[in-house]
Each structure stands twice: as structure tokens, then as C-alpha cells.
DRENSEDREN-94694 format. One record per residue: x, y, z of N, C-alpha, C in turn; residue in one letter. Coordinates in steps of 0.2 Angstrom, whole numbers, plus 2048, in hexadecimal, padded with zeros to 3 digits. Layout:
// DRENSEDREN-94694
   npx   npy   npz   capx   capy   capz   cpx   cpy   cpz   aa
     X     Y     Z      X      Y      Z     X     Y     Z    A
...
This chain:
// DRENSEDREN-94694
   npx   npy   npz   capx   capy   capz   cpx   cpy   cpz   aa
   758   531   8DE    753    52D    8DA   757   528   8D7    M
   756   522   8D7    75B    51D    8D3   756   51A   8CE    R
   75B   518   8C9    758    514    8C3   759   50E   8C3    D
   754   508   8C4    756    502    8C5   75A   4FF   8BF    R
   75A   501   8B9    75D    4FE    8B4   765   4FF   8B5    R
   767   504   8B9    76E    504    8BA   771   4FF   8BF    D
   76D   4FB   8C2    770    4F5    8C6   770   4EF   8C2    E
   775   4EB   8C5    776    4E5    8C2   771   4DF   8C3    T
   76D   4DD   8BE    768    4D9    8C0   76A   4D2   8C2    P
   766   4CF   8C7    768    4CA    8CA   764   4C4   8C7    R
   767   4BD   8C7    764    4B8    8C5   75D   4B7   8C9    A
   757   4B6   8C5    751    4B5    8C8   74D   4AE   8C6    W
   74D   4AA   8CB    749    4A4    8CA   741   4A5   8CD    T
   73C   4A6   8C8    735    4A7    8CB   733   4A1   8CF    P
   730   4A3   8D5    72D    49E    8DA   725   49E   8DA    R
   722   4A3   8D6    71B    4A2    8D5   718   4A1   8CE    T
   712   4A0   8CD    710    49F    8C6   710   4A5   8C2    D
   70E   4AB   8C6    70E    4B1    8C2   716   4B2   8BF    L
   71A   4B1   8C4    721    4B2    8C2   724   4AF   8BD    G
   722   4A7   8BD    724    4A3    8B7   720   4A5   8B1    R
   71A   4A8   8B0    717    4AB    8AB   71B   4B1   8A8    K
   71D   4B5   8AD    721    4BB    8AA   727   4B8   8A8    V
   72B   4B4   8AB    732    4B2    8A8   730   4AF   8A1    A
   72C   4AB   8A1    72A    4A8    89A   727   4AC   894    A
   726   4B2   896    723    4B7    891   71C   4B6   890    G
   719   4B2   894    711    4B2    893   70E   4B9   896    E
   710   4BC   89A    70E    4C3    89D   713   4C7   89C    V
   711   4CC   898    715    4D2    896   714   4D8   898    T
   710   4DA   89C    70E    4E0    89E   70B   4E0   8A5    S
   70B   4E5   8A9    709    4E6    8AF   702   4E7   8AF    M
   6FF   4EA   8AA    6F7    4EB    8A9   6F4   4E3   8A9    E
   6F8   4DD   8A6    6F5    4D7    8A6   6F5   4D4   8AD    Q
   6FA   4D6   8B1    6FA    4D3    8B8   6F5   4D6   8BC    V
   6F4   4DC   8BB    6EE    4E0    8BF   6E8   4DD   8BD    L
   6E6   4DD   8B6    6E0    4DA    8B5   6DF   4D3   8B6    K
   6E3   4CF   8B6    6E2    4C9    8B8   6E1   4C7   8BF    S
   6E3   4CC   8C4    6E1    4CC    8CB   6E6   4C7   8CF    G
   6EC   4C5   8CB    6F2    4C2    8CF   6F5   4C7   8D3    A
   6F7   4C3   8D9    6FB    4C7    8DE   703   4C8   8DC    K
   706   4CD   8DD    70D    4CD    8DA   710   4CB   8E2    V
   714   4C6   8E2    718    4C3    8E8   71F   4C4   8E6    L
   721   4C5   8E1    729    4C6    8DF   72A   4CC   8DD    E
   72E   4D1   8DE    730    4D8    8DC   733   4D6   8D6    P
   736   4D2   8D4    73A    4D1    8CD   734   4D0   8C7    E
   72E   4CF   8C9    729    4CF    8C4   729   4D6   8C1    I
   728   4DB   8C5    727    4E2    8C4   72E   4E4   8C0    V
   734   4E2   8C3    73A    4E5    8BF   73A   4E2   8B8    D
   737   4DD   8B7    736    4DA    8B0   731   4DE   8AB    V
   72B   4DF   8AE    726    4E3    8AB   727   4EA   8AA    L
   72A   4ED   8AF    72A    4F4    8B0   732   4F5   8B0    L
   736   4F4   8AB    73E    4F5    8AC   740   4FC   8AD    P
   73B   501   8AC    73C    508    8AC   73B   50B   8B3    D
   739   507   8B7    736    509    8BE   73D   50C   8C3    L
   73A   511   8C6    73F    515    8CA   73D   516   8D1    K
   741   517   8D5    73F    517    8DD   742   51D   8E0    D
   73E   51F   8E5    740    525    8EA   73F   524   8F1    E
   744   525   8F4    744    524    8FC   741   52A   8FF    V
   73B   529   902    738    52F    906   73B   530   90D    L
   73C   52A   910    73E    52C    917   742   526   91A    E
   746   526   91E    74A    522    921   74A   523   928    V
   748   51F   92D    748    521    934   74A   51A   938    S
   74C   51B   93E    74D    516    943   748   514   948    S
   747   50E   948    741    50B    94D   744   507   952    T
   741   507   959    743    503    95E   73E   500   961    Q
   73E   4F9   963    73A    4F6    967   73D   4F1   96D    R
   73A   4F0   972    73C    4ED    978   73C   4E5   977    M
   741   4E1   978    741    4DA    977   744   4D7   97E    T
   744   4D1   97F    746    4CD    984   74D   4CF   985    A
   751   4D0   980    759    4D2    980   75A   4D9   980    C
   755   4DD   981    756    4E5    982   753   4E8   97A    G
   755   4EE   97A    753    4F3    974   755   4EF   96E    R
   751   4EF   969    754    4ED    962   752   4F3   95E    K
   757   4F4   95A    756    4FB    956   756   4F8   94E    M
   751   4FB   94A    751    4F9    943   750   500   93F    Q
   752   500   939    751    505    935   74A   504   930    M
   747   509   92F    740    509    92B   740   50E   926    R
   73F   50C   920    73F    50F    91A   739   510   917    A
   738   515   914    730    517    910   733   518   908    I
   731   514   903    733    516    8FC   72D   515   8F8    A
   72D   51A   8F2    728    51A    8EE   72B   518   8E6    V
   728   514   8E2    72B    512    8DC   726   514   8D7    V
   728   516   8D0    724    518    8CB   728   518   8C4    G
   724   518   8BF    728    518    8B9   726   51E   8B4    N
   723   523   8B8    722    52A    8B4   71D   529   8AF    R
   719   523   8AF    714    522    8AA   70E   51F   8AC    N
   70C   520   8B2    707    51D    8B6   707   518   8BB    G
   70D   514   8BB    70E    510    8C1   711   513   8C6    A
   70E   511   8CC    710    514    8D3   70F   50F   8D9    I
   713   510   8DE    711    50C    8E5   716   50E   8EA    A
   714   50D   8F0    718    50F    8F5   719   509   8F9    V
   71F   508   8FD    720    503    901   724   505   907    G
   724   500   90D    727    501    913   72C   4FB   914    V
   732   4FC   916    737    4F6    918   73A   4F8   91E    G
   73D   4F3   921    741    4F3    927   747   4EF   927    K
   74C   4F0   92A    752    4ED    92A   758   4EF   92F    G
   75C   4EB   930    761    4ED    935   765   4F3   933    R
   766   4F4   92C    76A    4F9    92A   765   4FD   924    E
   768   503   923    764    508    91E   762   505   918    T
   768   502   915    768    4FF    90F   763   4F9   90E    R
   763   4F5   913    75E    4EF    913   756   4F2   914    E
   755   4F7   918    74F    4FA    918   74D   4FC   912    A
   751   500   90E    74F    504    908   74D   4FE   904    V
   752   4F9   903    750    4F4    8FE   74A   4F0   900    A
   748   4EF   906    742    4EB    907   73C   4EF   906    E
   73D   4F7   907    737    4FB    905   736   4FB   8FE    A
   73B   4FB   8F9    73A    4FB    8F2   736   4F4   8F0    I
   739   4EF   8F3    736    4E8    8F1   72F   4E8   8F3    R
   72D   4EB   8F9    726    4EB    8FB   722   4F0   8F6    D
   725   4F5   8F5    721    4FA    8F0   71F   4F7   8E9    A
   723   4F3   8E6    723    4EF    8E0   71D   4E9   8E1    K
   71C   4E7   8E7    717    4E2    8E7   70F   4E6   8E7    K
   710   4ED   8E7    709    4F0    8E7   708   4F5   8E2    H
   70B   4F4   8DC    70B    4F9    8D7   705   4F9   8D3    V
   702   500   8D2    6FC    500    8CE   6FD   505   8C9    T
   6F8   504   8C5    6F9    509    8BE   6F4   50E   8BE    I
   6F5   514   8BF    6F1    51A    8BF   6F0   51D   8B8    I
   6E9   51F   8B7    6E8    522    8B0   6E9   52A   8B1    Q
   6ED   52C   8AD    6EE    533    8AD   6EB   536   8A7    L
   6EB   53D   8A7    6E7    541    8A1   6E9   549   8A3    G
   6E4   54D   89F    6E4    554    8A0   6DD   556   8A1    C
   6DB   557   8A8    6D5    559    8AB   6D4   561   8AB    G
   6D9   564   8A9    6D9    56C    8AB   6D4   56F   8A5    S
   6D0   574   8A7    6CC    577    8A2   6D0   57D   89F    W
   6D6   57F   8A2    6DA    584    89F   6DF   581   89A    E
   6DE   57B   89A    6E4    578    895   6E0   574   890    C
   6DE   56E   890    6DA    56A    88C   6DF   567   886    G
   6E5   566   888    6EA    564    883   6E9   55C   881    C
   6E5   559   885    6E4    552    884   6EA   54D   886    G
   6F0   550   888    6F6    54B    88A   6F6   549   891    T
   6F9   544   893    6F8    542    89A   6FE   545   89E    P
   6FE   54B   89F    703    54F    8A3   700   551   8AA    H
   6FA   550   8AB    6F7    551    8B1   6F2   54C   8B3    S
   6EC   54D   8B8    6E8    549    8B9   6E1   54B   8B6    I
   6DC   546   8B6    6D6    546    8B2   6D1   54B   8B5    L
   6D1   54B   8BD    6CC    54F    8C0   6CF   550   8C7    Q
   6CC   554   8CB    6CD    555    8D2   6CC   54E   8D6    E
   6D1   54C   8DB    6D1    546    8DE   6D3   547   8E5    A
   6D0   543   8E9    6D1    543    8F0   6D4   53C   8F3    N
   6D9   53D   8F7    6DB    536    8FA   6DC   537   903    G
   6DB   533   906    6DC    533    90D   6DF   52C   910    K
   6E5   52E   914    6E8    528    919   6EA   52B   91F    S
   6E6   528   924    6E7    52A    92B   6E3   531   92C    G
   6E8   536   92E    6E5    53D    92F   6E7   541   929    T
   6EB   53F   925    6ED    542    91F   6E8   541   919    T
   6E7   548   916    6E2    548    911   6E6   54D   90B    Q
   6E5   549   905    6E8    54C    900   6E3   54E   8FA    I
   6E3   554   8F7    6DF    556    8F1   6E3   557   8EB    T
   6E1   554   8E6    6E5    556    8E0   6E1   559   8DA    L
   6E3   55E   8D7    6DF    562    8D2   6E4   562   8CC    K
   6E0   561   8C6    6E4    561    8C0   6E6   569   8BE    P
   6EC   569   8BB    6EE    570    8BA   6F1   571   8B3    A
   6F1   576   8AF    6F2    577    8A8   6FA   576   8A8    P
   6FC   575   8A2    703    573    8A0   707   579   8A2    R
   70D   578   8A5    712    57D    8A6   711   57F   8AE    G
   70C   57D   8B1    70B    57F    8B9   710   57C   8BD    I
   712   576   8BB    715    571    8C0   712   56E   8C5    G
   715   56A   8CA    711    567    8CF   713   56B   8D6    I
   70C   56E   8D7    70C    573    8DD   70A   56E   8E3    V
   710   56C   8E7    70E    567    8EC   715   567   8F1    A
   713   564   8F7    718    562    8FC   71D   55D   8F9    G
   722   55D   8FD    728    558    8FB   726   550   8F9    K
   722   54E   8FD    720    546    8FD   71A   546   8F7    V
   715   54A   8F6    711    549    8F1   713   54B   8EB    T
   719   550   8EB    71C    552    8E4   720   54B   8E1    R
   724   548   8E6    726    542    8E4   723   53C   8E1    K
   71D   53B   8E5    718    536    8E2   715   538   8DC    V
   713   53E   8DB    710    541    8D4   716   540   8CF    L
   71C   542   8D0    722    542    8CB   722   53B   8C8    E
   722   536   8CD    724    52F    8CC   71E   52C   8C8    L
   718   52E   8C9    712    52B    8C6   711   52E   8BE    V
   715   534   8BE    714    537    8B6   711   53E   8B6    G
   70E   540   8BC    70B    546    8BB   710   54D   8BB    V
   70F   551   8B6    714    557    8B6   710   55D   8B8    K
   70A   55E   8B8    707    563    8BA   700   562   8BF    D
   700   565   8C5    6FB    564    8C9   6FB   569   8D0    A
   6F5   56A   8D1    6F4    56E    8D8   6F2   569   8DD    W
   6F5   56A   8E3    6F3    565    8E8   6F2   569   8EF    T
   6EE   566   8F4    6EC    569    8F9   6ED   564   8FF    F
   6EF   564   905    6F1    560    90A   6EE   562   911    A
   6EB   55D   914    6E8    55E    91B   6EA   559   91F    K
   6EB   55A   926    6EC    555    92B   6F4   555   92C    G
   6F6   54F   92F    6FD    54E    930   701   54D   92B    R
   703   552   927    707    551    921   70E   54F   922    T
   711   54F   928    717    54E    929   718   547   92A    R
   713   542   92A    713    53B    929   714   53A   922    N
   71A   538   920    71B    536    919   718   531   915    K
   717   52C   91A    714    525    917   70C   527   916    L
   708   52A   91A    702    52B    919   701   530   914    N
   706   535   914    705    53A    90E   706   538   907    T
   70A   532   906    70C    52E    900   706   52A   8FE    S
   703   526   904    6FE    522    903   6F7   526   901    I
   6F5   52B   904    6F0    530    903   6F0   533   8FB    A
   6F7   534   8F9    6F8    536    8F1   6F6   531   8ED    T
   6F8   52B   8EE    6F7    526    8EA   6F0   524   8EA    I
   6EC   524   8EF    6E4    522    8EF   6E1   528   8EB    K
   6E3   52E   8EC    6E0    533    8E8   6E1   531   8E1    A
   6E7   52F   8DF    6E8    52E    8D7   6E4   528   8D6    L
   6E2   524   8DA    6DF    51E    8D8   6D7   51F   8D6    E
   6D5   525   8D9    6CF    527    8D8   6CE   529   8D1    T
   6D3   52A   8CD    6D2    52D    8C7   6D1   529   8C1    L
   6D2   522   8C3    6D1    51E    8BE   6D8   519   8BE    G
   6D8   512   8C0    6DE    50F    8C0   6DC   507   8BF    H
   6E0   504   8BE    6E0    4FC    8BD   6E1   4F9   8C4    L
   6DA   4F6   8C6    6DB    4F2    8CC   6DB   4EB   8CB    K
   6DD   4E6   8D0    6DE    4DF    8CF   6D8   4DC   8CD    K
   6D7   4D9   8C7    6D2    4D5    8C6   6CC   4D8   8C2    G
   6CE   4DF   8C1    6C9    4E3    8BD   6CC   4E7   8B8    K
   6C8   4EA   8B4    6CA    4EE    8AE   6CB   4F6   8B0    T
   6CC   4FA   8AC    6CD    501    8AF   6C7   503   8B2    W
   6C8   506   8B8    6C3    509    8BD   6C3   510   8BB    Q
   6BE   513   8B7    6BE    51A    8B5   6BC   51F   8BC    E
   6BE   525   8BB    6BC    52A    8C1   6B5   52A   8C1    P
   6B2   52A   8C7    6AB    52C    8C7   6AA   532   8CB    T
   6A4   535   8CA    6A2    53B    8CD   69E   539   8D3    E
   69E   53E   8D8    69A    53C    8DE   692   53D   8DD    E
   68F   538   8DF    688    537    8DE   684   53B   8E4    Q
   67F   53E   8E3    67B    542    8E9   678   53C   8ED    P
   679   53E   8F3    676    538    8F8   66E   537   8F6    A
   66B   531   8F7    665    530    8F6   661   532   8FC    E
   65B   535   8FB    656    537    8FF   652   531   903    Q
   651   532   909    64D    52D    90C   646   52D   909    P
   643   527   909    63D    525    906   637   52A   908    A
   637   52C   90E    632    530    911   632   537   90D    A
   638   53A   90C    63A    541    909   638   540   902    E
   639   53A   8FF    638    53A    8F7   630   53A   8F7    T
   62C   536   8FB    625    536    8FA   622   53D   8FB    E
   625   541   900    622    547    902   624   54D   8FC    A
   629   54B   8F9    62B    550    8F3   626   54F   8ED    A
   624   548   8EC    620    546    8E7   619   548   8E8    A
   617   54A   8EE    610    54C    8EF   610   554   8EE    Q
């Protein structure tokens, strides 16, 4: 895991309206960006608003495709970024070399950062601190399904390697998890985990906090409703 603050900052010339507002100090938090609905096209915006962001490389693999000149090989990287305080995202990047692919994956992840609402939803704990999640949550990506459950303080994160890294970077310290499907697919597993976290309450582009909602029972057909009334 690398801390982005350890790297020498490069000169940044904003090319978008949002970037210019961030550089001028008119926008000072990621929450403002998400509530405004503006699309993040420059990773440097996230570097300014979330200086404590850390990244973790989940996978680096080689890909090949046929071209008119023969086989072309590229490196493909999957990276997840987070600040251990609610911010999380996953990205994919490709390049001729591993370093280029990893850098592109991190840049891609920064363009899709979301803010997750953490809390303490375990009836065994009830401490009120944001060390876990608010309630049971489910997420799916492809054939991979992830279920997250709140756990009391001290339990830790009971999860697979990929899900554990995502939860650690978002700031979850205690949780139980269950996985189904093709969990060897690290991209789908990380996306499914983030989707499950987003159902707990998160900042969505152009909207305020989306609170977690309980599943409502399916409505009965009108004929059955009338029969029950009689």
C-alpha cells in the first residue's frame, strides 16, 4: 500500500471548470463535488480534496490481442483507492508496462470516488462509533455476490483477500462477509463489495445523502386485494 503524500507533487494546470474551482479554493471537499453532480475528469481534483488517499493494487495481468502486425501484448492492472474514512473507488488501467498500467488504474479509480456512510449496526455492540457498517448489505457484479454484516468491535474483518482490502481502505474495522459465485474474479469482487457498501447510504452525484432503506414487501395484485377485503 502506498501513501500518495510521499510522492513529489507535479504542477497541475486545471482544464475543466471543476478543476479551476478546486484550484481557486471555491470547492473544498469531495462532498461538495458529489452533491453538485459535476463529473470528475481530472484525478488531480481528488488529490487536492483527499490528500490522505491511499491505493492498493489488487491484480496485474497480461493481455493479448491480434492486430494486423501480429499479437499485441499489454499489461492490465486493477487498483482500489480509499482514505479509511468513507472514500472508496476501484479502477482498471492498461499499459505497455506494469508501472503504466498501475498508474492508469489509480487515475481511473480517482475519477469514480464515492463517499460511504459508516456506523455501528451490531446489536452486540451499540457503541455508536463508525467502526463497522449500519446494517446487512448485498452487492452483485457479474456472477459474484457479496453480503456484508455488521460486527461488534474487536472481531476484525472476516473476509477474503480482495473484500478485506476494500473494507480496510473505506474505513471498516469490523465486519462479517459472505461471498458467492466466481470470487476469483478480483474486479467483480471489488465492484460487488463497493455496491454493497453503497446500499448503506452514500453521496450520489447531484443528490444528498441516500439513507439505507429496508426492502418493502411486494404489492399484491388488485384481484387478490379485493378478495382479501371481501
